[in-house]
N, C-alpha and C positions, 0 to 999 in steps of 0.2 A: 739325722736331722730332726728326728722326733723330739729330742731333748732341747732343741734350740728355742729360745723365746724371742719373739719379735719385739723390737723396741716399741714402747707405747707412744702414741702420737700425742703431742702436747698442743695441738692446734686449738685455738680458741681460749686458752687460759690467760692470755694477756688482755683480752677484750674487757672483762669485768674490771681489771685494774685501770685501764684507760678511761672507761666510763666513770669509775669512781673519782679519779683525779679530775676529770672534766667537770663533774658535778661540784666538787670542792672548789675548783677554780671559778666557776660561775657564781657560786654563793659568796666567795671572797670578793669578787668584782662588785656584786650587788651591794655587799656590806660597805665597801669603800665608797661607792658612788652615793649611797644614801647617807653615810656619815659625813661626807663632804658637803652634800646639799644641806644637811641640818646645821653644820658648822657655819656655812656661809649665810644661811637664813638667820641664825642667832647673832652673828656679827652685824648684820644689817639692822636687826631689831635693837641691838645694843647701841648703835649709833643713833637710831631714832629715839630711844629712851633717854640717852644723854642729852640730845638736843632739846627734847621736850622738857626735861628737868631744868636745863639752863633757862629756857624761855619762861617756865613757871616761876623760877626763883627771881628772875629779873622783873617780869611784869607783875607777878604776885606781890612783890615788895614795892613797886612803883607808887601805888596809891597811898601807901602807909609810910613811905620812907621818912618824911620829915614831920609827921604829925607828932608833936610833943618833943621835937628836937631829934638830933641824930643819935642813935643808940651807940653803945660801946663798940662792938666788933661786927655783929651781924644784924641785918635788917629782918624785921618780922615779916612774915608772908601771910597774906589773906588766903584762906583755903578756897573760897569761891573764885577769887581772881586767878589763883594758880590753876584751878581746873579749867576755867575759861581759856587761859593762855595755852594750856596743853591741847585742848580741843581745837583751837585756832591753828596752832602749830601743825597738828596732824592733818587738818584740812588743807592748809597751804602746801604741805609736803606731798599731797595727793596719795595718801596711804590707802584710801578706800579701794583704789584700782590695783595697787601693787600687793596689798595684803587683805584680801577679802576675809571678813570675820575677825578683824583685829579688835581687841578690847584693851582698854587702858584703865588704870587706877592711879589716883594722885593722893599721896599721904603727906600732909604737912606736919613735920615734927618741929619741936622748938628750935633745933639747930640746923635743919635741912629740909629740902623738898625731895621726896622719893617718887619717881614715876615708874610704874610697872606696865609693860606692854606685853601682850601675848597674841599670837596668831597661829592658825593651823598651818601645817606644812604638808604639801603634796609631795610625797617621796617619788623620785623618778623611777625607781624600781621597787617592787614589793617583795619583801622577804617573808617566808612562811612564818606565821605567828606574830608578825609585827603589827602594830596599830595602823589602821588605814590612814588616819589623819592626825598625827600627834600634834600637840600644841607646844610651841616654842615660847619660852618666857625670858624676858630681859628686863633688867632694872637699871635705872640711872638716877643719880642723886646730885644735887647742887645746892649751894648756899650763895647768898649775896653778902659779900664781905665789905665792910666799910674801910676804905683805905685812908688813913689819917694824913 
């Protein structure tokens, strides 16, 4: 019996594997939750930017629509009127409460109005190394077309 070897006990060798899988699972869940929150936040800001751009294109062109006759295809937009229209739209939508820290910019191009909105995002779960409050940016564009 002296030459017999006792089988080695493998107790505890599964524990590191289970802990590793649990850690990977928790990180994957946090990533999916944060990515979903960022996607939904951006979709909401996209809708807001599109609505603000439509408002700016309509109201920004309203004061200049018929000065000197009706233009060919698109109405010219007054930059100051467009900015005021966007600010009024955002106030009416109550974005100050829903998106604290929201910023917007209005760019009037010869053929369109572009509204850019950005707001910080509070992530539901924090991933290691991720920004604490990333900003989500959305853009919307619109034109006022003359229908003959």
